LUMRO-581650 format. One record per atom (N, C-alpha, C, O, CB): residue number from 0; residue in one letter; chain; atom name; y, x, z. Coordinates in pm, whole numbers, plus 32768, in hexadecimal, padded with zeros to 4 digits. Each point is the difference from the previous one (the first is absolute). Glycine has a CB too. Example, Ala and Ser with C-alpha at 12.3 -4.5 7.8 and 13.67 -1.06 7.14 Angstrom:
(0, "A", "A", "N", (7DC7, 8527, 830C)),
(0, "A", "A", "CA", (8077, 7FA7, 8000)),
(0, "A", "A", "C", (8078, 805A, 8000)),
(0, "A", "A", "O", (7FFE, 8068, 8042)),
(0, "A", "A", "CB", (7F8D, 7EDB, 803B)),
(1, "S", "A", "N", (80DE, 809A, 7F3B)),
(1, "S", "A", "CA", (8077, 8052, 8006)),
(1, "S", "A", "C", (806D, 7FB3, 8049)),
(1, "S", "A", "O", (806F, 8033, 8011)),
(1, "S", "A", "CB", (7F52, 8043, 7F18)),
//
This chain:
(0, "M", "A", "N", (81E9, 7926, 7F04)),
(0, "M", "A", "CA", (7F80, 8007, 7FBF)),
(0, "M", "A", "C", (7FF0, 7F77, 7FBC)),
(0, "M", "A", "O", (7FAB, 7FFD, 7FA7)),
(0, "M", "A", "CB", (7FEE, 80AC, 8104)),
(1, "E", "A", "N", (80A6, 7EEC, 7F6F)),
(1, "E", "A", "CA", (7FDE, 7F7C, 7FC4)),
(1, "E", "A", "C", (8069, 7FD7, 7F9C)),
(1, "E", "A", "O", (7FF0, 7F9A, 7FBC)),
(1, "E", "A", "CB", (7F99, 8021, 8116)),
(2, "N", "A", "N", (80E9, 8096, 7F20)),
(2, "N", "A", "CA", (805F, 7FE0, 7F9B)),
(2, "N", "A", "C", (7FD7, 7FED, 7F6E)),
(2, "N", "A", "O", (7FEA, 8062, 7FB9)),
(2, "N", "A", "CB", (809B, 8013, 80DC)),
(3, "P", "A", "N", (7F72, 7F29, 7F46)),
(3, "P", "A", "CA", (7FC5, 7FF6, 7F5D)),
(3, "P", "A", "C", (8052, 8050, 7FA8)),
(3, "P", "A", "O", (7FCF, 801E, 7F93)),
(3, "P", "A", "CB", (7FE3, 7EF3, 8081)),
(4, "E", "A", "N", (80C2, 8118, 8008)),
(4, "E", "A", "CA", (8051, 8054, 7FA6)),
(4, "E", "A", "C", (7FCB, 8098, 800A)),
(4, "E", "A", "O", (8018, 804B, 7FA2)),
(4, "E", "A", "CB", (80BC, 7F13, 807F)),
(5, "L", "A", "N", (7EEF, 80C9, 803E)),
(5, "L", "A", "CA", (7FCA, 8078, 802A)),
(5, "L", "A", "C", (7F73, 8019, 7FFB)),
(5, "L", "A", "O", (7FC3, 8036, 805C)),
(5, "L", "A", "CB", (80ED, 7FC2, 8020)),
(6, "Q", "A", "N", (7F16, 7FDE, 7F0C)),
(6, "Q", "A", "CA", (7F60, 8005, 8009)),
(6, "Q", "A", "C", (7FC7, 8050, 7F84)),
(6, "Q", "A", "O", (7F98, 7FE3, 7FC5)),
(6, "Q", "A", "CB", (805D, 7F2F, 80B7)),
(7, "A", "A", "N", (8060, 8156, 7F67)),
(7, "A", "A", "CA", (7FC2, 8063, 7F9B)),
(7, "A", "A", "C", (7F8A, 8041, 803A)),
(7, "A", "A", "O", (7FAE, 8029, 7FAE)),
(7, "A", "A", "CB", (812C, 8005, 7FEC)),
(8, "L", "A", "N", (7F0B, 7FE6, 80EA)),
(8, "L", "A", "CA", (7F8B, 804B, 8034)),
(8, "L", "A", "C", (7FB4, 7F86, 8057)),
(8, "L", "A", "O", (8036, 7FAD, 8048)),
(8, "L", "A", "CB", (8049, 815D, 7FC5)),
(9, "P", "A", "N", (7EF6, 7F04, 7FD7)),
(9, "P", "A", "CA", (7FBB, 7F9B, 804D)),
(9, "P", "A", "C", (8005, 8030, 8090)),
(9, "P", "A", "O", (8014, 8075, 801D)),
(9, "P", "A", "CB", (7F52, 7F45, 7F21)),
(10, "A", "A", "N", (8086, 7FDA, 8123)),
(10, "A", "A", "CA", (7FFC, 8009, 808A)),
(10, "A", "A", "C", (7FB8, 8080, 803E)),
(10, "A", "A", "O", (8034, 8046, 8058)),
(10, "A", "A", "CB", (7FD6, 7EC1, 7F99)),
(11, "K", "A", "N", (7F7D, 8110, 7FDB)),
(11, "K", "A", "CA", (7FA2, 806B, 8028)),
(11, "K", "A", "C", (805D, 8076, 7FF2)),
(11, "K", "A", "O", (8003, 8047, 8064)),
(11, "K", "A", "CB", (7F14, 7F4E, 7F4E)),
(12, "Y", "A", "N", (8131, 808F, 7FEF)),
(12, "Y", "A", "CA", (8032, 8081, 7FD6)),
(12, "Y", "A", "C", (8079, 8016, 8051)),
(12, "Y", "A", "O", (801F, 8072, 8023)),
(12, "Y", "A", "CB", (7F84, 7F7F, 7EF4)),
(13, "K", "A", "N", (80A7, 7FA0, 810A)),
(13, "K", "A", "CA", (8069, 7FFB, 8050)),
(13, "K", "A", "C", (7FD7, 801F, 8096)),
(13, "K", "A", "O", (8049, 8044, 8047)),
(13, "K", "A", "CB", (801F, 7F1A, 7F11)),
(14, "L", "A", "N", (7F32, 8075, 80CF)),
(14, "L", "A", "CA", (7FD6, 801C, 807C)),
(14, "L", "A", "C", (7FC3, 80A0, 7FFE)),
(14, "L", "A", "O", (8017, 8045, 8064)),
(14, "L", "A", "CB", (7FBA, 7EA8, 7FC9)),
(15, "L", "A", "N", (7FF9, 813E, 7F82)),
(15, "L", "A", "CA", (7FD8, 8089, 7FFE)),
(15, "L", "A", "C", (806B, 804A, 8007)),
(15, "L", "A", "O", (7FFB, 805F, 804E)),
(15, "L", "A", "CB", (7F50, 7F7D, 7F3F)),
(16, "V", "A", "N", (811E, 8010, 8033)),
(16, "V", "A", "CA", (8089, 804F, 801E)),
(16, "V", "A", "C", (8032, 7FFE, 807F)),
(16, "V", "A", "O", (8034, 8061, 8037)),
(16, "V", "A", "CB", (8008, 7F73, 7EFF)),
(17, "G", "A", "N", (7FB2, 7FAF, 8102)),
(17, "G", "A", "CA", (8028, 7FE8, 8096)),
(17, "G", "A", "C", (7FBB, 8054, 805C)),
(17, "G", "A", "O", (803B, 8038, 805C)),
(17, "G", "A", "CB", (7FF0, 7EE8, 7F75)),
(18, "I", "A", "N", (7F45, 80ED, 8017)),
(18, "I", "A", "CA", (7FBB, 8053, 804F)),
(18, "I", "A", "C", (802C, 808D, 7FF0)),
(18, "I", "A", "O", (800E, 8043, 8066)),
(18, "I", "A", "CB", (7F3D, 7F20, 7F91)),
(19, "G", "A", "N", (80CC, 80D3, 7F96)),
(19, "G", "A", "CA", (8026, 808B, 7FEA)),
(19, "G", "A", "C", (8092, 800E, 805A)),
(19, "G", "A", "O", (800D, 8053, 805A)),
(19, "G", "A", "CB", (7F73, 7FC0, 7E9A)),
(20, "V", "A", "N", (80E1, 7F97, 80E9)),
(20, "V", "A", "CA", (8074, 801E, 8042)),
(20, "V", "A", "C", (7FFE, 7FFB, 80AB)),
(20, "V", "A", "O", (803F, 804C, 804A)),
(20, "V", "A", "CB", (8025, 7F58, 7ED2)),
(21, "A", "A", "N", (7F4C, 7FF9, 8108)),
(21, "A", "A", "CA", (7FE5, 8006, 8094)),
(21, "A", "A", "C", (7FC3, 8078, 8042)),
(21, "A", "A", "O", (8025, 8032, 806A)),
(21, "A", "A", "CB", (7FC4, 7EEF, 7F74)),
(22, "A", "A", "N", (7FB3, 8106, 7FD6)),
(22, "A", "A", "CA", (7FC8, 8074, 8024)),
(22, "A", "A", "C", (8050, 8084, 8004)),
(22, "A", "A", "O", (7FF9, 8056, 8058)),
(22, "A", "A", "CB", (7F53, 7F31, 7F56)),
(23, "A", "A", "N", (8107, 807C, 7FDB)),
(23, "A", "A", "CA", (806C, 8079, 7FFD)),
(23, "A", "A", "C", (8066, 7FF0, 8070)),
(23, "A", "A", "O", (8034, 8060, 803A)),
(23, "A", "A", "CB", (7FBA, 7FB5, 7EC7)),
(24, "L", "A", "N", (802B, 7F68, 811A)),
(24, "L", "A", "CA", (805C, 7FEC, 8069)),
(24, "L", "A", "C", (7FDF, 800F, 8094)),
(24, "L", "A", "O", (8051, 7FF8, 805C)),
(24, "L", "A", "CB", (7FFC, 7F81, 7F00)),
(25, "Q", "A", "N", (7F1E, 80A2, 80AF)),
(25, "Q", "A", "CA", (7FBB, 8007, 806E)),
(25, "Q", "A", "C", (800D, 7F86, 805F)),
(25, "Q", "A", "O", (8028, 8004, 8075)),
(25, "Q", "A", "CB", (7FEF, 80EB, 7F69)),
(26, "S", "A", "N", (7FC4, 7EAB, 7FE2)),
(26, "S", "A", "CA", (7FF8, 7F7D, 803E)),
(26, "S", "A", "C", (7F76, 7FDF, 800C)),
(26, "S", "A", "O", (7FCF, 7FD5, 7F98)),
(26, "S", "A", "CB", (8105, 7FE1, 8011)),
(27, "S", "A", "N", (7EDF, 8053, 80BA)),
(27, "S", "A", "CA", (7F7C, 7FE5, 800B)),
(27, "S", "A", "C", (7FD9, 7F6F, 8001)),
(27, "S", "A", "O", (7F9B, 7FD7, 7FC8)),
(27, "S", "A", "CB", (805E, 80F9, 80A7)),
(28, "T", "A", "N", (8065, 7ED9, 7FDA)),
(28, "T", "A", "CA", (8000, 7F70, 7FF8)),
(28, "T", "A", "C", (8009, 7FC0, 7F7C)),
(28, "T", "A", "O", (7FB7, 7FA3, 7FDD)),
(28, "T", "A", "CB", (80A7, 806E, 80F1)),
(29, "C", "A", "N", (8009, 802A, 7EE2)),
(29, "C", "A", "CA", (801F, 7FBC, 7F79)),
(29, "C", "A", "C", (7F90, 803D, 7FA6)),
(29, "C", "A", "O", (7FD1, 7FB9, 7FA7)),
(29, "C", "A", "CB", (8141, 802B, 8075)),
(30, "T", "A", "N", (7EC0, 8097, 7FF6)),
(30, "T", "A", "CA", (7F8D, 8020, 7F9F)),
(30, "T", "A", "C", (7F91, 7FB0, 8017)),
(30, "T", "A", "O", (7FCA, 7FCE, 7F9D)),
(30, "T", "A", "CB", (8077, 810C, 8053)),
(31, "V", "A", "N", (7F8B, 7F0E, 808E)),
(31, "V", "A", "CA", (7F8D, 7F9D, 8014)),
(31, "V", "A", "C", (801E, 7F7F, 7FC6)),
(31, "V", "A", "O", (7FB2, 7FCB, 7FB2)),
(31, "V", "A", "CB", (800E, 80A1, 811A)),
(32, "M", "A", "N", (80B5, 7F5A, 7F59)),
(32, "M", "A", "CA", (8029, 7F7B, 7FD2)),
(32, "M", "A", "C", (7FF7, 7FE8, 7F5D)),
(32, "M", "A", "O", (7FC5, 7FA0, 7FCF)),
(32, "M", "A", "CB", (80D9, 8063, 8104)),
(33, "W", "A", "N", (7FA2, 8061, 7EE3)),
(33, "W", "A", "CA", (8007, 8007, 7F6A)),
(33, "W", "A", "C", (7F74, 800C, 7FCA)),
(33, "W", "A", "O", (7FDB, 7FC2, 7F9C)),
(33, "W", "A", "CB", (8108, 80AD, 8067)),
(34, "S", "A", "N", (7EC9, 7FE7, 8047)),
(34, "S", "A", "CA", (7F75, 800F, 7FDC)),
(34, "S", "A", "C", (7FA9, 7F81, 800D)),
(34, "S", "A", "O", (7FAC, 7FE9, 7FA9)),
(34, "S", "A", "CB", (8070, 8101, 809D)),
(35, "K", "A", "N", (7FF2, 7ECD, 8017)),
(35, "K", "A", "CA", (7FBA, 7F81, 8004)),
(35, "K", "A", "C", (802D, 7F9D, 7F9F)),
(35, "K", "A", "O", (7FB1, 7FB7, 7FC5)),
(35, "K", "A", "CB", (802C, 8074, 811C)),
(36, "L", "A", "N", (80B0, 7FD1, 7F0C)),
(36, "L", "A", "CA", (8020, 7FAC, 7FA5)),
(36, "L", "A", "C", (7FE0, 801F, 7F6E)),
(36, "L", "A", "O", (7FF1, 7FA9, 7FAA)),
(36, "L", "A", "CB", (80AC, 8025, 80F8)),
(37, "A", "A", "N", (7F57, 80BB, 7F46)),
(37, "A", "A", "CA", (7FD4, 802F, 7F74)),
(37, "A", "A", "C", (7F77, 7FD7, 8000)),
(37, "A", "A", "O", (7FDF, 7FBF, 7F9C)),
(37, "A", "A", "CB", (80B9, 810A, 8045)),
(38, "R", "A", "N", (7F03, 7F50, 8083)),
(38, "R", "A", "CA", (7F6D, 7FD7, 7FF4)),
(38, "R", "A", "C", (8004, 7F68, 7FD3)),
(38, "R", "A", "O", (7FB8, 7FDB, 7FA4)),
(38, "R", "A", "CB", (7FEF, 80D1, 811E)),
(39, "Q", "A", "N", (80AD, 7EFD, 7F80)),
(39, "Q", "A", "CA", (8003, 7F72, 7FE9)),
(39, "Q", "A", "C", (8027, 7FE6, 7F70)),
(39, "Q", "A", "O", (7FD9, 7FA0, 7FBE)),
(39, "Q", "A", "CB", (8060, 8034, 8131)),
(40, "A", "A", "N", (801D, 8093, 7EE3)),
(40, "A", "A", "CA", (8034, 7FE9, 7F64)),
(40, "A", "A", "C", (7F92, 803F, 7FAE)),
(40, "A", "A", "O", (8019, 800E, 7F89)),
(40, "A", "A", "CB", (80F1, 8000, 80A1)),
(41, "G", "A", "N", (7E87, 8017, 8001)),
(41, "G", "A", "CA", (7F9F, 8032, 7F9E)),
(41, "G", "A", "C", (7FF5, 809C, 7FF1)),
(41, "G", "A", "O", (7FB3, 802D, 7FAC)),
(41, "G", "A", "CB", (807C, 7EFE, 7FDE)),
(42, "A", "A", "N", (801A, 8125, 80C3)),
(42, "A", "A", "CA", (8004, 808E, 7FF2)),
(42, "A", "A", "C", (7F7A, 802A, 8041)),
(42, "A", "A", "O", (7FD1, 7FC1, 805F)),
(42, "A", "A", "CB", (8139, 8059, 7FA6)),
(43, "T", "A", "N", (7EC0, 8048, 7FC7)),
(43, "T", "A", "CA", (7F8A, 8047, 8030)),
(43, "T", "A", "C", (8020, 806E, 806F)),
(43, "T", "A", "O", (806C, 803A, 8000)),
(43, "T", "A", "CB", (7F2F, 7F9A, 7F16)),
(44, "Q", "A", "N", (8007, 8044, 8144)),
(44, "Q", "A", "CA", (8008, 806F, 804F)),
(44, "Q", "A", "C", (803D, 808B, 7FB9)),
(44, "Q", "A", "O", (8056, 804C, 802C)),
(44, "Q", "A", "CB", (7EE4, 7F3C, 804E)),
(45, "A", "A", "N", (8080, 8080, 7F10)),
(45, "A", "A", "CA", (8015, 808F, 7FC6)),
(45, "A", "A", "C", (80A1, 8002, 7FD5)),
(45, "A", "A", "O", (8045, 8065, 8010)),
(45, "A", "A", "CB", (7EAB, 7FB7, 7F8C)),
(46, "E", "A", "N", (813F, 7F6F, 802E)),
(46, "E", "A", "CA", (8088, 7FEC, 7FD8)),
(46, "E", "A", "C", (805A, 8011, 806B)),
(46, "E", "A", "O", (806A, 803A, 7FEA)),
(46, "E", "A", "CB", (7F4F, 7F38, 7F73)),
(47, "I", "A", "N", (8026, 805A, 812C)),
(47, "I", "A", "CA", (8057, 801A, 8064)),
(47, "I", "A", "C", (8002, 8081, 8035)),
(47, "I", "A", "O", (806B, 8037, 801A)),
(47, "I", "A", "CB", (7F7F, 7EF6, 800E)),
(48, "A", "A", "N", (7FA1, 810D, 7FEB)),
(48, "A", "A", "CA", (7FED, 808E, 8012)),
(48, "A", "A", "C", (8053, 805A, 7FA7)),
(48, "A", "A", "O", (8039, 8062, 8031)),
(48, "A", "A", "CB", (7EE9, 7F63, 8014)),
(49, "E", "A", "N", (80E8, 801B, 7F27)),
(49, "E", "A", "CA", (8050, 8057, 7FB8)),
(49, "E", "A", "C", (8097, 7FED, 800C)),
(49, "E", "A", "O", (8052, 805B, 7FF1)),
(49, "E", "A", "CB", (7EF0, 7FAF, 7F7D)),
(50, "A", "A", "N", (80DC, 7F70, 80B1)),
(50, "A", "A", "CA", (8094, 7FF3, 801B)),
(50, "A", "A", "C", (8029, 8053, 8075)),
(50, "A", "A", "O", (806C, 803C, 7FFF)),
(50, "A", "A", "CB", (7F94, 7EE0, 7FA6)),
(51, "I", "A", "N", (7FA9, 80E9, 80C9)),
(51, "I", "A", "CA", (802A, 8052, 8068)),
(51, "I", "A", "C", (800A, 809B, 7FD8)),
(51, "I", "A", "O", (805D, 8049, 801F)),
(51, "I", "A", "CB", (7F3B, 7F07, 807B)),
(52, "L", "A", "N", (7FFD, 80D3, 7F1F)),
(52, "L", "A", "CA", (8009, 8092, 7FC9)),
(52, "L", "A", "C", (806E, 802E, 7FAB)),
(52, "L", "A", "O", (802F, 8071, 7FF9)),
(52, "L", "A", "CB", (7EF3, 7F7B, 800E)),
(53, "V", "A", "N", (8104, 7F9F, 7FB4)),
(53, "V", "A", "CA", (806E, 802B, 7FB1)),
(53, "V", "A", "C", (808F, 8009, 804F)),
(53, "V", "A", "O", (8064, 803F, 7FDD)),
(53, "V", "A", "CB", (7F16, 7F56, 7F5E)),
(54, "A", "A", "N", (8077, 8027, 8128)),
(54, "A", "A", "CA", (8078, 7FF8, 806E)),
(54, "A", "A", "C", (800A, 8081, 8038)),
(54, "A", "A", "O", (806B, 8036, 8019)),
(54, "A", "A", "CB", (7F75, 7EDD, 802A)),
(55, "R", "A", "N", (7FA6, 8123, 7FD2)),
(55, "R", "A", "CA", (7FF4, 808E, 805C)),
(55, "R", "A", "C", (8036, 8065, 7F91)),
(55, "R", "A", "O", (8052, 8055, 8023)),
(55, "R", "A", "CB", (7EC2, 7F75, 8089)),
(56, "L", "A", "N", (80C4, 8031, 7EDD)),
(56, "L", "A", "CA", (8033, 805A, 7F93)),
(56, "L", "A", "C", (8095, 8007, 7FF8)),
(56, "L", "A", "O", (8040, 8069, 8007)),
(56, "L", "A", "CB", (7EF7, 7F62, 7F7B)),
(57, "M", "A", "N", (80FD, 7FBD, 8070)),
(57, "M", "A", "CA", (8087, 7FF3, 7FEF)),
(57, "M", "A", "C", (8054, 8032, 8085)),
(57, "M", "A", "O", (8064, 8047, 7FF2)),
(57, "M", "A", "CB", (7F63, 7EF4, 7F64)),
(58, "K", "A", "N", (800C, 809D, 8121)),
(58, "K", "A", "CA", (802C, 8038, 8072)),
(58, "K", "A", "C", (8008, 809A, 8004)),
(58, "K", "A", "O", (8062, 803E, 802B)),
(58, "K", "A", "CB", (7F44, 7EF9, 8034)),
(59, "M", "A", "N", (7FE8, 8101, 7F6D)),
(59, "M", "A", "CA", (800C, 809A, 7FFD)),
(59, "M", "A", "C", (8052, 801F, 7FA4)),
(59, "M", "A", "O", (8044, 8061, 8020)),
(59, "M", "A", "CB", (7EF2, 7FCB, 8024)),
(60, "A", "A", "N", (80E5, 7FA1, 7F41)),
(60, "A", "A", "CA", (8058, 802A, 7FA3)),
(60, "A", "A", "C", (8094, 7FF8, 803C)),
(60, "A", "A", "O", (804E, 805A, 7FE2)),
(60, "A", "A", "CB", (7F0A, 7F5A, 7F66)),
(61, "T", "A", "N", (80D0, 7FE5, 810A)),
(61, "T", "A", "CA", (807A, 8003, 8046)),
(61, "T", "A", "C", (800E, 8078, 805A)),
(61, "T", "A", "O", (8064, 8047, 7FFC)),
(61, "T", "A", "CB", (7F9D, 7EC6, 7FF6)),
(62, "V", "A", "N", (7F95, 8109, 8064)),
(62, "V", "A", "CA", (8017, 8077, 804E)),
(62, "V", "A", "C", (800C, 807E, 7FBB)),
(62, "V", "A", "O", (8057, 8050, 8021)),
(62, "V", "A", "CB", (7F3A, 7F40, 807D)),
(63, "N", "A", "N", (8017, 8088, 7EFD)),
(63, "N", "A", "CA", (801D, 807D, 7FB3)),
(63, "N", "A", "C", (8096, 8009, 7FC4)),
(63, "N", "A", "O", (8043, 8067, 8000)),
(63, "N", "A", "CB", (7EBF, 7F9A, 7FC6)),
(64, "D", "A", "N", (8126, 7F85, 8007)),
(64, "D", "A", "CA", (808B, 7FF7, 7FC7)),
(64, "D", "A", "C", (8078, 802B, 8070)),
(64, "D", "A", "O", (8066, 8041, 7FE8)),
(64, "D", "A", "CB", (7F39, 7EF7, 7F75)),
(65, "S", "A", "N", (803A, 8097, 8114)),
(65, "S", "A", "CA", (806C, 8010, 806B)),
(65, "S", "A", "C", (7FFC, 8085, 8032)),
(65, "S", "A", "O", (8069, 803A, 801D)),
(65, "S", "A", "CB", (7F8B, 7EDF, 8028)),
(66, "A", "A", "N", (7F9A, 811E, 7FC8)),
(66, "A", "A", "CA", (7FF7, 8091, 801F)),
(66, "A", "A", "C", (8021, 8068, 7F8C)),
(66, "A", "A", "O", (8009, 8076, 8023)),
(66, "A", "A", "CB", (7F4A, 7F3B, 807F)),
(67, "A", "A", "N", (80BE, 8035, 7EE7)),
(67, "A", "A", "CA", (8009, 804C, 7F9D)),
(67, "A", "A", "C", (8079, 806B, 800D)),
(67, "A", "A", "O", (7FF7, 8079, 7FEA)),
(67, "A", "A", "CB", (7F97, 7EC6, 7F99)),
(68, "D", "A", "N", (80D9, 8082, 80A1)),
(68, "D", "A", "CA", (8086, 806B, 8020)),
(68, "D", "A", "C", (7FE0, 805C, 806E)),
(68, "D", "A", "O", (8023, 8075, 7FF7)),
(68, "D", "A", "CB", (808E, 7EDE, 7FCD)),
(69, "A", "A", "N", (7F0E, 8082, 80A4)),
(69, "A", "A", "CA", (7FF1, 8049, 8070)),
(69, "A", "A", "C", (7F97, 806B, 7FD8)),
(69, "A", "A", "O", (8013, 8074, 8024)),
(69, "A", "A", "CB", (802F, 7ECA, 807C)),
(70, "L", "A", "N", (7F53, 80A1, 7F1A)),
(70, "L", "A", "CA", (7F94, 806B, 7FCC)),
(70, "L", "A", "C", (804C, 805F, 7FA2)),
(70, "L", "A", "O", (7FE8, 8078, 800A)),
(70, "L", "A", "CB", (7F47, 7EE1, 7FFE)),
(71, "A", "A", "N", (8127, 807C, 7FA1)),
(71, "A", "A", "CA", (804C, 8051, 7FAE)),
(71, "A", "A", "C", (805C, 805A, 8046)),
(71, "A", "A", "O", (800F, 8073, 7FD8)),
(71, "A", "A", "CB", (7FDA, 7EE5, 7F88)),
(72, "W", "A", "N", (8056, 807B, 8106)),
(72, "W", "A", "CA", (804C, 8055, 805C)),
(72, "W", "A", "C", (7FB2, 806D, 802F)),
(72, "W", "A", "O", (801D, 8075, 7FE8)),
(72, "W", "A", "CB", (8062, 7ED5, 805B)),
(73, "L", "A", "N", (7F0D, 808C, 800C)),
(73, "L", "A", "CA", (7FAA, 8062, 802F)),
(73, "L", "A", "C", (7FC7, 8078, 7FB2)),
(73, "L", "A", "O", (7FE7, 8071, 8028)),
(73, "L", "A", "CB", (7FF3, 7ED7, 804E)),
(74, "D", "A", "N", (8019, 807D, 7F0B)),
(74, "D", "A", "CA", (7FD6, 8064, 7F8D)),
(74, "D", "A", "C", (8065, 806F, 7FF5)),
(74, "D", "A", "O", (7FE4, 8078, 7FF9)),
(74, "D", "A", "CB", (7FAC, 7ED1, 7F81)),
(75, "E", "A", "N", (80EF, 8082, 8086)),
(75, "E", "A", "CA", (8075, 8068, 7FD8)),
(75, "E", "A", "C", (8010, 804F, 8078)),
(75, "E", "A", "O", (8042, 8066, 7FED)),
(75, "E", "A", "CB", (8042, 7F06, 7F70)),
(76, "Q", "A", "N", (7F55, 8085, 8111)),
(76, "Q", "A", "CA", (8017, 8043, 8077)),
(76, "Q", "A", "C", (7F88, 807C, 7FF2)),
(76, "Q", "A", "O", (800E, 8068, 8041)),
(76, "Q", "A", "CB", (805E, 7EAF, 8057)),
(77, "G", "A", "N", (7F30, 80D7, 7F1D)),
(77, "G", "A", "CA", (7FA4, 8078, 7FFB)),
(77, "G", "A", "C", (7FAB, 800A, 8080)),
(77, "G", "A", "O", (8016, 7FBD, 8065)),
(77, "G", "A", "CB", (8092, 80BD, 7F09)),
(78, "A", "A", "N", (7EF8, 7FDE, 8086)),
(78, "A", "A", "CA", (7F9B, 8011, 8063)),
(78, "A", "A", "C", (8045, 8049, 807F)),
(78, "A", "A", "O", (8056, 8057, 7FF6)),
(78, "A", "A", "CB", (7EE9, 7FB5, 7F4D)),
(79, "E", "A", "N", (8094, 7FCB, 8126)),
(79, "E", "A", "CA", (8036, 803B, 8088)),
(79, "E", "A", "C", (7FB5, 8097, 800E)),
(79, "E", "A", "O", (8017, 8047, 8062)),
(79, "E", "A", "CB", (8009, 7EB3, 801F)),
//
């Protein structure tokens, strides 16, 4: 976070990414920690909530992708 060569994103945005990753990886402790740090860096409650909602959407997308082959196979089997 502090490396001067990696400062293309402001700290607030890095922390919002961290919130989304922690939420998607299902770490409550890290999600709360990153949320507190993001607030200290100037993130609003709405921004933090949106980061969490985006994580939920991304997690849902991976479940859909993971299940796609199984759902296609079921479809090929036809109705019982």
